[in-house]
C-alpha positions as CSV (number, residue, x, y, z in Angstrom):
1,M,76.2,120.5,109.9
2,P,78.4,117.3,110.9
3,S,77.9,116.9,115.0
4,S,81.6,116.9,114.9
5,N,84.0,118.9,112.4
6,R,87.1,116.8,113.8
7,L,89.2,114.9,111.5
8,A,89.4,111.4,112.8
9,P,93.1,109.6,112.5
10,M,91.7,106.9,110.7
11,A,90.1,109.5,107.9
12,A,90.7,108.7,104.5
13,G,89.4,111.9,101.7
14,I,89.1,113.2,98.4
15,G,89.9,116.3,97.0
16,L,86.4,117.5,96.1
17,R,86.6,118.9,92.3
18,H,83.8,120.5,90.3
19,A,83.4,117.3,88.3
20,H,82.3,115.6,91.1
21,Y,79.9,118.1,93.0
22,A,76.8,116.2,92.1
23,R,77.3,112.6,92.3
24,V,79.2,113.2,96.0
25,A,76.3,115.1,97.1
26,R,73.9,112.5,95.6
27,E,75.4,109.5,96.4
28,R,77.3,110.3,99.8
29,P,79.8,108.1,99.7
30,E,81.9,106.9,102.6
31,L,84.8,109.3,103.2
32,G,86.1,110.8,106.4
33,F,86.2,114.5,104.8
34,V,86.6,116.4,101.8
35,E,89.2,119.2,100.9
36,V,88.9,122.4,98.7
37,H,91.2,124.8,97.5
38,S,90.2,127.9,99.7
39,E,90.5,130.7,97.0
40,N,88.0,129.0,94.6
41,F,85.1,129.7,97.7
42,F,86.0,133.0,98.8
43,C,83.2,134.8,97.3
44,P,80.1,134.2,100.2
45,D,77.1,134.4,97.6
46,D,78.2,132.5,94.4
47,A,77.0,129.1,93.6
48,A,80.4,127.5,94.4
49,A,79.8,128.7,98.0
50,Q,76.2,127.3,98.1
51,V,77.9,123.4,97.1
52,L,80.4,124.1,99.9
53,R,77.7,125.0,102.5
54,H,76.1,121.9,101.5
55,M,79.2,119.6,101.6
56,R,80.2,121.0,104.9
57,G,76.4,119.4,105.8
58,L,77.8,116.1,105.0
59,Y,81.4,115.9,105.5
60,P,84.3,117.8,107.6
61,V,85.6,120.3,104.9
62,S,89.5,120.8,105.0
63,L,91.1,124.2,103.3
64,H,93.9,123.9,101.4
65,G,95.1,127.2,100.2
66,V,97.7,128.3,97.0
67,G,97.7,131.8,97.8
68,L,99.0,132.9,101.4
69,A,102.6,132.9,100.2
70,L,103.9,131.8,103.7
71,G,107.3,132.3,102.8
72,S,107.4,136.0,101.4
73,A,109.6,138.2,103.0
74,C,107.4,141.1,102.2
75,G,104.7,139.8,104.2
76,V,101.3,138.2,104.0
77,D,98.6,140.0,101.7
78,G,96.4,141.1,104.1
79,R,93.0,141.2,102.0
80,H,93.9,137.8,101.1
81,L,94.1,136.9,104.5
82,E,90.8,138.6,105.1
83,R,88.9,137.0,102.8
84,L,90.4,133.6,104.0
85,A,89.3,134.3,107.8
86,A,85.7,135.0,106.5
87,L,85.4,131.8,104.4
88,V,86.8,130.1,107.7
89,E,83.9,131.8,109.9
90,R,81.4,130.5,107.4
91,I,82.4,127.5,106.9
92,E,84.1,126.2,110.5
93,P,86.4,123.7,108.4
94,A,88.4,120.9,110.3
95,R,91.7,121.8,109.3
96,V,93.3,125.3,107.2
97,S,96.4,124.4,105.5
98,D,99.2,126.4,102.9
99,H,102.3,125.8,101.5
100,A,105.9,126.3,102.4
101,C,106.5,129.1,99.4
102,F,106.8,132.4,98.6
103,A,105.1,134.2,96.1
104,R,105.3,138.0,96.8
105,A,107.9,140.3,96.4
106,P,108.0,144.1,96.0
107,L,108.7,145.1,92.0
108,G,109.8,149.0,91.8
109,A,107.4,151.1,91.4
110,R,105.0,148.5,90.9
111,G,104.7,147.7,94.7
112,V,104.4,144.2,95.4
113,V,103.6,141.5,92.8
114,H,102.4,138.1,93.7
115,A,103.2,135.5,91.4
116,N,100.8,132.5,90.6
117,D,103.0,129.7,91.8
118,L,104.3,128.2,94.5
119,L,108.0,129.0,94.4
120,P,110.6,127.3,96.9
121,V,112.1,128.7,99.9
122,A,115.7,128.6,101.0
123,F,116.2,126.1,104.2
124,T,118.0,129.1,106.0
125,H,117.7,130.7,109.5
126,A,116.8,134.1,107.9
127,Q,113.8,132.1,105.9
128,L,112.7,130.7,109.0
129,R,112.2,133.6,111.0
130,V,110.0,135.1,107.8
131,L,107.7,131.7,108.1
132,E,107.1,131.9,111.6
133,S,106.7,135.9,111.4
134,N,104.0,135.0,108.5
135,V,102.3,131.6,110.0
136,Q,102.1,133.2,113.4
137,Q,100.0,136.1,111.7
138,V,97.6,134.0,109.9
139,Q,97.1,131.8,112.7
140,E,96.3,135.1,115.2
141,R,93.8,136.4,112.6
142,L,92.3,132.9,112.3
143,R,92.3,132.3,115.8
144,R,93.4,128.5,115.1
145,P,97.0,127.0,114.0
146,I,97.3,126.2,110.6
147,L,99.3,123.2,108.7
148,V,102.2,124.2,106.8
149,E,102.9,122.1,103.5
150,N,106.3,120.8,102.2
151,L,106.7,121.5,98.5
152,S,107.9,119.6,95.5
153,S,110.8,122.0,94.2
154,Y,112.7,121.8,91.2
155,I,115.6,123.7,91.6
156,E,118.1,123.0,94.7
157,F,119.6,126.2,96.9
158,G,123.3,126.1,97.6
159,D,122.9,128.5,100.9
160,C,120.6,125.9,102.7
161,E,121.7,126.0,106.3
162,M,119.7,122.9,107.8
163,P,118.1,120.0,106.5
164,E,114.3,120.7,105.1
165,P,113.2,118.1,108.4
166,E,114.8,120.3,110.7
167,F,113.6,123.4,109.3
168,F,109.8,122.2,109.6
169,A,110.3,120.8,113.1
170,E,111.6,124.0,114.0
171,L,109.1,126.0,112.4
172,T,106.3,123.8,114.0
173,R,108.2,124.2,117.8
174,R,108.5,128.1,117.1
175,S,104.9,128.8,115.5
176,G,102.9,126.2,116.7
177,C,101.5,125.3,113.6
178,G,101.2,121.9,112.3
179,L,102.6,120.0,109.3
180,L,100.7,119.3,106.3
181,L,103.0,116.1,105.2
182,D,102.8,115.8,101.3
183,V,104.9,112.2,100.7
184,N,104.4,112.7,97.0
185,N,106.2,115.8,96.9
186,L,108.7,114.2,99.0
187,M,108.9,111.4,96.1
188,V,109.2,113.9,93.2
189,N,112.1,115.4,94.9
190,A,114.0,112.8,95.2
191,R,113.8,111.4,92.1
192,N,114.4,114.8,90.5
193,R,117.9,115.0,92.5
194,G,118.6,111.4,91.0
195,A,118.8,109.7,94.0
196,A,119.7,105.9,93.6
197,S,116.8,104.8,95.6
198,P,114.0,107.7,95.8
199,L,112.1,105.4,98.5
200,R,114.8,105.2,100.7
201,E,115.8,108.6,100.5
202,V,112.7,109.3,101.2
203,R,112.3,106.9,103.8
204,A,115.2,108.3,105.5
205,W,113.6,112.3,105.1
206,L,110.5,110.5,107.3
207,D,112.7,109.5,109.9
208,A,114.6,112.5,110.1
209,L,111.6,114.6,110.9
210,S,110.4,111.6,113.8
211,H,113.9,112.0,115.2
212,A,113.7,115.5,115.2
213,G,110.8,115.3,117.5
214,A,108.0,116.9,114.6
215,G,105.7,113.6,114.2
216,P,103.3,114.4,116.6
217,S,102.7,117.8,114.6
218,V,101.7,116.0,111.5
219,G,97.9,116.9,111.0
220,E,97.6,115.7,107.6
221,I,99.1,114.0,104.9
222,H,98.7,114.0,100.9
223,L,99.2,111.7,98.5
224,A,99.1,112.0,94.9
225,G,100.6,110.5,91.3
226,H,103.2,112.3,89.8
227,S,104.6,112.1,85.9
228,V,107.6,112.2,84.0
229,Q,108.0,115.4,81.4
230,Q,111.1,115.8,79.3
231,G,113.2,114.2,81.9
232,L,111.7,116.1,84.8
233,V,109.1,114.6,87.3
234,I,106.3,116.5,88.0
235,D,104.2,116.5,90.6
236,D,101.1,116.8,88.1
237,H,98.4,115.2,90.5
238,G,97.0,113.5,87.4
239,S,97.6,109.7,88.1
240,A,96.8,106.9,90.6
241,V,99.3,107.0,93.6
242,S,102.1,105.3,92.3
243,A,103.5,102.2,94.5
244,P,106.6,103.3,95.9
245,V,104.6,106.3,97.1
246,W,102.7,103.8,98.8
247,Q,105.6,102.2,100.1
248,A,106.9,105.6,101.6
249,Y,103.3,106.4,103.2
250,E,103.1,103.0,105.0
251,H,106.5,104.0,106.4
252,A,105.2,107.1,107.4
253,L,102.3,105.6,109.2
254,G,104.5,103.2,111.1
255,L,106.6,106.1,112.5
256,L,103.6,108.7,113.1
257,G,100.6,106.3,113.6
258,P,97.4,106.8,111.9
259,V,97.0,110.6,110.6
260,P,93.9,111.9,108.4
261,T,94.9,111.4,104.8
262,L,93.8,113.3,101.6
263,I,93.9,111.9,97.8
264,E,95.0,114.1,95.7
265,W,94.0,114.8,91.9
266,D,93.8,117.7,90.0
267,T,94.4,117.2,86.8
268,A,93.1,114.3,83.9
269,I,90.6,114.1,86.8
270,P,88.7,110.7,86.5
271,E,85.5,109.2,87.2
272,L,84.2,109.5,91.0
273,P,84.8,105.7,91.7
274,V,88.6,105.8,91.0
275,L,89.3,108.8,93.6
276,L,86.8,106.5,95.9
277,D,88.9,103.4,95.7
278,E,92.3,105.5,96.1
279,A,90.7,106.5,99.2
280,A,89.4,103.1,99.9
281,Q,93.6,102.1,100.0
282,A,94.4,104.7,102.0
283,R,92.1,104.0,104.8
284,E,92.6,100.4,104.6
285,R,96.8,101.3,105.3
286,L,95.2,103.3,108.0
287,A,93.6,100.9,109.8
288,Q,96.4,98.4,109.9
289,A,99.0,101.1,111.1
290,A,96.3,101.4,113.8
291,S,96.3,97.3,114.3
292,R,100.0,97.4,114.8
293,R,100.1,100.3,117.2
294,A,97.3,98.2,119.2
295,E,99.7,95.4,119.0
296,L,102.7,97.3,120.5
297,A,100.7,99.1,122.9
């Protein structure tokens, strides 16, 4: 395994998908880390587990989950958490993250059911308590802080009691978790709200997060592409990072300094050099942010 599995602030990585396993293992391109979806590697003895163990010897690995449903009022699925804990013990990842969403709810005689989706939560005090409790349970079992990601959402709740940046800042303070800042999700939400200037709205969101004191809690940034489908902007991770998202990312780095950054690409997956070029662009911007910080010091 690498001598250190910590992610340096300048680290730029890619989401490791099946199409690129062999080539990444063979060519060992310059990457700060690779990220995988935790649930795809729960089985300890299959071929995927062997691939992940090999990759863990080449790069730091970040585990990004989609199944904890941290915003569910009925709690976290204990079996799911145990399988995640076993994976964390096997791989010793650099990061563990999941989403600020709910997916579990009681349904009469059927008991608790789990929707295979990342459903948004309302930014209320009650919801904050639910997230805090579930995040703390996960962190106690994993014996480490986790990162919680902001969602792209296609609905808005009318009963929100605090702005989204304040909600996440308070979550990090109460639970000790970090924030996985998905800049593309912010852009998708701004565009779907019909903002006159989506970029200006995203910059204002980032400013509010920084003013709320949550900047130091940002442990990773995600960048991805999005598309317009039937008039709705979809966070499909199926294209290159757009120019406005790059601009918003640069603004985030100006506020936060260099933060480990991942290129997500999950649909219409391109050849590996395309992903590596996107990661190189992130790495260049990280270097520029570090240089600006040094000049101001």
